[in-house]
C-alpha positions in Angstrom: 0.0 0.0 0.0 2.9 2.4 0.7 4.3 2.2 -2.8 0.8 2.6 -4.3 0.1 5.7 -2.2 3.4 7.4 -3.0 3.3 6.7 -6.7 -0.2 7.9 -7.1 0.6 11.1 -5.2 3.5 11.9 -7.6 1.3 11.1 -10.6 -1.3 13.6 -9.3 1.5 16.2 -9.0 2.4 15.6 -12.6 -1.2 16.1 -13.8 -1.6 19.3 -11.7 1.5 20.5 -13.5 -0.2 19.8 -16.8 -3.2 21.7 -15.7 -1.0 24.6 -14.8 0.6 24.5 -18.2 -2.8 24.7 -19.9 -4.3 27.4 -17.7 -1.2 29.7 -17.6 -0.1 29.1 -21.2 -3.3 30.4 -22.8 -6.2 32.8 -22.3 -8.5 30.9 -24.5 -11.5 28.9 -23.4 -10.6 25.5 -24.7 -7.3 25.0 -23.0 -8.5 26.5 -19.7 -11.6 24.2 -19.7 -9.2 21.2 -20.3 -7.0 22.5 -17.6 -9.9 22.4 -15.2 -10.6 18.8 -16.3 -6.9 18.0 -15.6 -7.2 19.4 -12.1 -10.1 17.0 -11.5 -8.1 14.1 -12.9 -5.2 15.0 -10.6 -7.7 15.1 -7.7 -9.0 11.7 -8.7 -5.5 10.2 -8.7 -4.7 11.9 -5.4 -7.9 10.5 -3.8 -6.9 7.0 -4.9 -3.5 7.5 -3.3 -5.2 8.5 0.0 -7.5 5.5 -0.3 -4.5 3.2 -0.5 -2.6 5.0 2.1 -5.3 5.2 4.8 -6.7 1.6 4.6 -4.5 0.1 7.3 -5.2 2.8 9.8 -8.7 3.9 9.0 -10.8 1.6 6.6 -13.7 4.0 7.0 -11.6 6.9 5.8 -10.2 4.8 3.0 -13.8 4.1 1.9 -14.5 7.8 1.9 -11.6 8.4 -0.5 -12.8 5.6 -2.7 -16.2 7.3 -2.9 -14.4 10.5 -3.7 -12.7 8.7 -6.6 -16.1 7.8 -8.0 -17.6 11.2 -7.4 -14.7 13.1 -9.0 -14.8 10.5 -11.9 -18.3 11.7 -12.6 -17.1 15.3 -12.6 -14.3 14.4 -15.0 -16.8 12.9 -17.4 -18.8 16.2 -17.2 -15.7 18.3 -17.7 -14.3 16.4 -20.7 -17.7 16.4 -22.3 -17.8 20.2 -21.8 -14.3 20.5 -23.3 -15.3 18.5 -26.4 -18.0 21.1 -27.0 -15.5 23.9 -27.0 -12.7 22.4 -29.1 -11.3 23.3 -31.6 -13.6 26.2 -32.3 -12.7 27.6 -28.9 -16.2 29.0 -28.1 -18.3 28.7 -25.0 -21.3 26.3 -25.1 -24.7 27.7 -24.4 -25.1 28.9 -20.8 -27.8 26.3 -20.0 -25.2 23.6 -20.7 -22.8 25.0 -18.2 -25.6 25.5 -15.6 -26.9 21.9 -16.1 -23.4 20.4 -15.6 -22.7 22.5 -12.5 -26.1 21.9 -10.9 -25.9 18.2 -11.8 -22.5 17.9 -10.1 -23.8 19.5 -6.9 -27.0 17.6 -6.8 -25.4 14.2 -7.3 -23.0 14.7 -4.4 -25.3 13.3 -1.7 -25.8 10.1 -3.8 -22.0 9.4 -3.5 -21.6 10.4 0.2 -24.9 9.1 1.6 -23.2 6.8 4.1 -20.8 9.5 5.3 -23.6 12.0 5.7 -25.7 9.4 7.6 -22.7 8.7 9.9 -22.1 12.5 10.4 -25.6 12.8 11.7 -25.3 9.8 14.1 -27.2 7.1 12.3 -27.1 4.4 9.8 -30.2 4.8 7.6 -31.6 2.7 4.8 -30.2 5.2 2.4 -26.7 4.0 3.2 -27.5 0.8 1.2 -28.3 3.0 -1.8 -24.9 4.6 -1.9 -22.2 4.0 -4.5 -19.6 2.4 -2.3 -20.4 0.6 1.0 -16.9 -0.3 2.4 -13.4 -1.4 1.5 -11.5 -4.6 2.0 -8.3 -6.4 0.9 -8.7 -9.0 -1.8 -7.0 -12.4 -1.4 -4.1 -11.2 -3.5 -3.6 -8.1 -1.4 -5.3 -5.5 -3.6 -7.7 -2.8 -2.2 -11.3 -3.6 -3.1 -14.7 -2.3 -2.2 -18.3 -3.4 -2.1 -20.8 -1.5 -4.3 -24.1 -0.2 -3.2 -27.3 -0.3 -5.3 -26.7 3.1 -6.8 -23.5 2.2 -8.6 -25.6 1.8 -11.8 -26.2 5.6 -11.6 -22.4 6.2 -11.7 -22.0 3.8 -14.6 -24.6 5.6 -16.6 -23.1 9.0 -16.0 -19.5 8.0 -16.4 -19.7 5.9 -19.5 -22.5 8.0 -21.0 -20.6 11.3 -20.9 -17.3 9.7 -21.8 -18.9 8.2 -24.9 -20.5 11.5 -25.7 -17.1 13.2 -25.4 -15.4 10.8 -27.8 -18.4 11.0 -30.2 -18.2 14.8 -30.2 -14.5 14.7 -30.7 -14.8 12.4 -33.7 -17.6 14.4 -35.2 -15.5 17.6 -34.9 -12.6 15.9 -36.7 -14.9 14.7 -39.5 -16.5 18.1 -40.0 -13.2 20.1 -40.2 -12.3 21.4 -43.6 -9.2 23.4 -42.5 -6.2 21.0 -42.8 -4.5 22.3 -39.7 -7.6 22.3 -37.5 -8.5 18.8 -38.9 -5.1 17.4 -37.9 -5.3 19.0 -34.5 -8.8 17.7 -34.0 -7.6 14.2 -34.9 -4.6 14.3 -32.5 -6.9 15.5 -29.7 -9.3 12.7 -30.4 -6.5 10.2 -30.1 -5.3 11.8 -26.9 -8.8 11.7 -25.4 -9.3 8.1 -26.5 -5.9 6.8 -25.2 -6.6 8.5 -21.9 -10.3 7.6 -21.4 -10.7 4.1 -22.8 -7.9 2.3 -20.8 -8.9 4.2 -17.6 -12.6 3.5 -18.2 -11.9 -0.2 -18.5 -9.4 -0.7 -15.7 -10.8 1.8 -13.2 -14.6 1.5 -13.7 -15.5 -1.6 -15.8 -13.1 -4.1 -14.1 -13.9 -3.1 -10.5 -17.6 -3.3 -11.4 -17.1 -7.1 -12.0 -14.9 -7.6 -9.0 -11.4 -7.2 -10.6 -9.4 -4.7 -8.6 -5.9 -5.7 -9.5 -5.5 -3.3 -12.4 -7.0 -0.2 -10.7 -3.5 1.0 -9.8 -2.3 0.4 -13.3 -5.1 2.5 -14.7 -4.1 5.3 -12.3 -0.5 5.1 -13.5 -1.6 5.2 -17.2 -2.9 8.7 -16.6 0.8 9.8 -16.1 1.6 8.6 -19.7 -1.5 10.3 -20.9 -0.3 13.6 -19.3 3.0 13.3 -21.1 1.3 12.5 -24.4 -0.9 15.6 -24.1 2.0 17.8 -23.1 3.9 16.5 -26.2 1.0 17.2 -28.5 0.7 20.7 -27.1 4.3 21.5 -27.8 4.8 19.6 -31.1 1.3 19.9 -32.7 0.4 23.3 -31.4 -2.7 22.0 -29.6 -5.0 24.6 -28.0 -2.8 27.6 -28.7 -0.7 27.2 -25.5 2.4 29.3 -25.4 5.3 27.0 -26.4 7.8 28.5 -23.8 5.4 27.9 -21.0 4.6 24.4 -22.2 8.2 23.4 -22.6 9.2 24.7 -19.2 6.4 22.8 -17.4 7.1 19.6 -19.4 10.7 19.7 -18.1 9.3 20.1 -14.6 7.1 17.0 -15.2 10.1 15.0 -16.3 12.1 16.1 -13.2 9.2 15.2 -10.9 9.0 11.8 -12.6 12.6 11.0 -11.7 12.1 12.2 -8.2 9.0 10.1 -7.9 10.8 6.9 -9.1 13.6 7.4 -6.6 11.1 8.1 -3.8 9.2 4.9 -4.6 
């Protein structure tokens, strides 16, 4: 658990660095919206690190962080779908789209933390069985696992539905582009999104759903490779109009942090 926790924390730092690159390197809406999504991805990875790191001391706290992984995962699906609506034209979607996503993210929060809210108010109510994640445990092979509540189908619908919509929108944007440069950038961005979302969706959502937890950590670590891939595409392909100097500087910082993380582990 110690190695898992440390490696996930360093991966989260890498992804926060990517978010900083996108937010500071451009004033346009698309890169900043993707930067916000990257902040959520870093928070998701960090939550998993805390879930691994706190299990031996506080299983209930570990379960809280697992619930946070699932809640933030839903927000990531919202954020990437929103980004897919802004790229590559770099315009803001209709205001009602932003309002619905924000309100949905707030209203869904009690569904994920029902058990924690019930415990906070001093009781274990029937609603706790309707939550997403009931508790955590160690599998026979020593992996962290968790029992699902009846509402996990809600997460699956939101997570895979919005991820699928994001990829569909990205592919449609690529097919509709007539400008050769924008068409190439839209294609590269589609590949970046697909390579980041599909493996993660399989290893971190689909496999745990059928009781396979051994690859959850691998899925988390794959987000590090995805961050480097996106950073490379920003510098070499001119994605999202991020200033090259800012991008190169922060990519160097990511590489240095990678070596520090490997030595720490």
